[in-house]
C-alpha positions as CSV (number, residue, x, y, z in Angstrom):
1,M,7.1,-40.9,23.1
2,I,9.6,-38.2,22.0
3,A,7.4,-35.5,23.4
4,L,7.3,-37.3,26.8
5,A,11.1,-37.6,26.8
6,L,11.5,-34.0,25.9
7,R,9.1,-32.9,28.6
8,F,11.1,-35.0,31.1
9,L,14.4,-33.5,30.1
10,V,13.3,-29.9,29.9
11,G,11.4,-30.3,33.1
12,A,14.4,-31.7,34.9
13,M,16.6,-28.9,33.7
14,S,14.2,-26.2,34.7
15,V,13.7,-27.8,38.2
16,S,17.4,-27.9,38.6
17,A,17.8,-24.2,37.5
18,F,15.0,-23.0,39.8
19,A,16.5,-25.1,42.7
20,A,19.8,-23.3,42.1
21,L,18.0,-20.0,42.1
22,G,16.4,-21.0,45.4
23,E,19.7,-21.7,46.9
24,A,20.7,-18.1,46.5
25,F,17.9,-17.0,49.0
26,K,17.7,-17.3,52.7
27,P,16.2,-19.4,54.3
28,K,17.1,-22.5,52.3
29,R,13.5,-23.8,52.7
30,F,12.6,-21.6,49.7
31,S,14.7,-23.7,47.3
32,G,12.0,-26.4,47.2
33,L,9.3,-23.8,46.6
34,F,11.2,-22.3,43.7
35,A,12.1,-25.7,42.3
36,A,8.7,-27.3,42.0
37,A,5.8,-25.2,40.9
38,P,7.3,-22.4,38.7
39,S,9.6,-24.6,36.7
40,I,7.0,-27.2,35.9
41,A,4.4,-24.6,35.1
42,L,6.7,-22.8,32.7
43,V,7.7,-26.0,31.0
44,T,4.1,-27.0,30.7
45,L,3.1,-23.7,29.3
46,A,6.0,-23.6,26.8
47,M,5.3,-27.1,25.5
48,T,1.5,-26.4,25.3
49,F,2.2,-23.2,23.4
50,H,4.1,-25.2,20.9
51,S,1.4,-27.9,20.5
52,E,-1.9,-25.9,21.1
53,G,-1.2,-22.3,20.4
54,P,-1.5,-19.0,22.3
55,R,-5.2,-18.9,23.0
56,Y,-5.1,-22.3,24.7
57,V,-2.0,-21.3,26.7
58,A,-3.7,-18.0,27.8
59,V,-6.6,-20.0,29.3
60,E,-4.2,-22.4,31.0
61,A,-2.0,-19.6,32.4
62,R,-5.1,-17.8,33.8
63,S,-6.2,-21.1,35.4
64,M,-2.8,-21.5,37.0
65,A,-2.9,-18.0,38.3
66,L,-6.3,-18.5,39.9
67,G,-5.1,-21.8,41.3
68,G,-2.1,-20.0,42.8
69,F,-4.4,-17.5,44.4
70,A,-6.6,-20.3,45.9
71,F,-3.4,-22.0,47.2
72,A,-2.3,-18.7,48.8
73,A,-5.7,-18.5,50.6
74,Y,-5.3,-22.1,51.7
75,C,-1.8,-21.3,53.1
76,G,-3.2,-18.3,54.9
77,S,-6.0,-20.3,56.4
78,C,-3.5,-22.9,57.6
79,I,-1.5,-20.3,59.3
80,V,-4.5,-18.8,61.1
81,I,-5.9,-22.2,62.1
82,A,-2.6,-23.6,63.3
83,K,-2.4,-20.8,65.9
84,H,-5.3,-22.4,67.8
85,A,-4.0,-25.3,69.8
86,W,-7.6,-26.5,70.6
87,C,-8.3,-27.3,67.0
88,P,-7.8,-31.0,66.0
89,I,-5.6,-31.5,63.0
90,W,-8.4,-33.2,60.9
91,L,-10.7,-30.2,61.5
92,A,-7.9,-27.8,60.5
93,A,-7.2,-29.7,57.3
94,V,-10.9,-29.9,56.3
95,S,-11.3,-26.2,57.1
96,A,-8.3,-25.2,55.0
97,W,-9.5,-27.4,52.1
98,C,-12.9,-25.7,52.3
99,V,-11.2,-22.3,52.0
100,W,-9.3,-23.5,49.0
101,G,-12.5,-24.9,47.4
102,V,-14.5,-21.7,48.0
103,V,-11.7,-19.5,46.6
104,A,-10.9,-21.8,43.6
105,F,-14.5,-22.5,42.6
106,G,-15.6,-19.0,43.4
107,A,-13.0,-17.5,41.0
108,W,-14.0,-20.0,38.4
109,K,-17.6,-19.0,38.8
110,V,-16.8,-15.3,38.5
111,L,-14.9,-16.1,35.3
112,L,-18.0,-17.9,33.9
113,V,-20.3,-15.0,34.8
114,L,-18.0,-12.4,33.4
115,G,-17.6,-14.4,30.2
116,G,-13.9,-15.0,30.5
117,A,-14.0,-18.8,30.6
118,P,-14.3,-20.8,27.4
């Protein structure tokens, strides 16, 4: 219970700090981007390091990086698909999800083949 309360407090403080950092940049839309993912990822990695150790955190950090890469591919595909007015929104969403899946699971498979995954 104490660990959960600590996670909540540290997470809230880091989200606030990253939101303040985001306010310094233009346009203000970026403040939400800075507030969410980086702050929660850093808090999670720090608390996991404390409870599980550096090897476990290294695997988790690599997984987060690959997930970020897959998310960037998803965002890029959304931009490309959104430029086509003829495309129905459900087809655009399914197509972007497929891009994310191919990149995410492809990267995971490459790690398995190269022996980098546990």
